[in-house]
C-alpha positions as CSV (number, residue, x, y, z in Angstrom):
1,M,182.9,127.2,-106.6
2,L,184.8,125.6,-103.7
3,K,186.0,122.7,-105.9
4,D,187.0,125.0,-108.7
5,G,189.0,127.1,-106.4
6,N,187.2,130.3,-107.2
7,L,185.1,130.9,-104.1
8,T,185.3,134.6,-103.6
9,I,182.9,136.9,-101.8
10,P,181.8,138.8,-104.9
11,D,181.3,135.6,-107.0
12,L,179.4,133.8,-104.2
13,T,177.2,136.9,-103.6
14,K,176.5,137.1,-107.3
15,A,175.6,133.4,-107.6
16,C,173.3,133.7,-104.6
17,M,171.6,136.8,-105.9
18,A,170.9,135.1,-109.2
19,R,168.5,132.8,-107.3
20,E,165.0,134.4,-106.8
21,D,164.4,132.5,-103.5
22,L,167.6,133.9,-102.0
23,R,167.3,137.4,-103.5
24,K,164.3,138.2,-101.3
25,N,166.7,138.1,-98.3
26,G,169.4,140.1,-100.0
27,K,171.1,141.7,-97.0
28,A,171.2,138.5,-95.0
29,V,172.4,136.5,-98.1
30,S,175.2,139.0,-98.8
31,S,176.3,138.8,-95.1
32,L,176.2,135.0,-95.2
33,A,178.1,134.8,-98.5
34,K,180.9,136.9,-96.9
35,K,181.0,134.7,-93.8
36,V,181.0,131.4,-95.8
37,A,183.7,132.6,-98.3
38,V,186.0,133.8,-95.6
39,E,185.5,130.6,-93.5
40,F,186.0,128.3,-96.4
41,A,189.1,130.1,-97.5
42,R,190.8,129.2,-94.2
43,S,191.0,125.5,-95.1
44,T,191.3,123.0,-97.9
45,V,188.6,121.7,-100.1
46,E,189.0,118.2,-98.5
47,Q,188.3,119.7,-95.1
48,K,185.2,121.6,-96.1
49,M,183.5,119.1,-98.5
50,P,181.9,117.1,-95.7
51,L,180.2,120.4,-94.5
52,V,178.9,121.0,-98.0
53,T,177.4,117.5,-98.4
54,T,176.0,117.1,-94.9
55,D,172.4,118.0,-94.1
56,E,173.2,119.5,-90.7
57,A,169.5,120.1,-89.8
58,A,168.8,116.4,-90.3
59,L,171.9,115.4,-88.5
60,F,171.1,117.5,-85.4
61,G,167.4,116.5,-85.7
62,S,168.3,112.8,-85.5
63,A,170.6,113.5,-82.5
64,A,168.0,115.6,-80.6
65,S,166.8,112.9,-78.3
66,F,170.3,111.8,-77.5
67,L,171.3,115.4,-76.7
68,S,168.2,115.8,-74.6
69,E,169.0,112.7,-72.6
70,E,172.6,113.7,-72.1
71,N,171.8,117.2,-71.0
72,G,168.6,116.6,-69.1
73,V,166.7,119.3,-71.0
74,P,164.4,119.3,-74.1
75,V,166.2,119.9,-77.4
76,E,164.6,121.5,-80.4
77,V,166.3,121.8,-83.8
78,Y,165.3,124.4,-86.4
79,S,166.8,125.5,-89.6
80,A,168.2,129.0,-89.4
81,D,165.8,130.3,-91.9
82,A,162.7,128.7,-90.4
83,E,159.7,131.0,-89.8
84,G,158.5,131.8,-86.3
85,I,161.3,130.1,-84.3
86,Y,162.0,131.1,-80.7
87,D,165.4,132.8,-80.9
88,P,165.6,135.6,-78.3
89,Q,169.3,136.2,-78.7
90,G,169.3,136.1,-82.6
91,K,171.6,133.1,-82.7
92,A,170.2,131.9,-86.0
93,K,171.7,134.9,-87.7
94,V,175.3,133.8,-86.9
95,A,174.9,130.2,-88.0
96,V,177.1,129.1,-90.9
97,P,177.8,125.7,-92.4
98,G,179.8,123.8,-89.9
99,R,179.1,126.3,-87.1
100,P,175.5,125.8,-86.0
101,A,173.9,128.4,-83.7
102,I,173.0,126.9,-80.4
103,Y,170.8,128.6,-77.8
104,L,170.5,127.1,-74.3
105,E,168.0,128.3,-71.9
């Protein structure tokens, strides 16, 4: 949709709701679709494509030991939709592609 230039909130929401695995989280998916469509509309396709093609969870996971050493604290990386994560401030709910949710304690 981004490449075709037709990334709109209604179209993205409809595409997401067409997937059974996403539909079970309808309210959260609808909210995320709105955030993503608005965020991606603010820049060019060339600027956003690296976000679409990057596995951010894997990227941060591979950097966890470095981040831990640099900050002197343990670093744990979770996907925003992971079950049973420790997230007392609900940061995972505000994560979007290119803007990971980071909780420091």
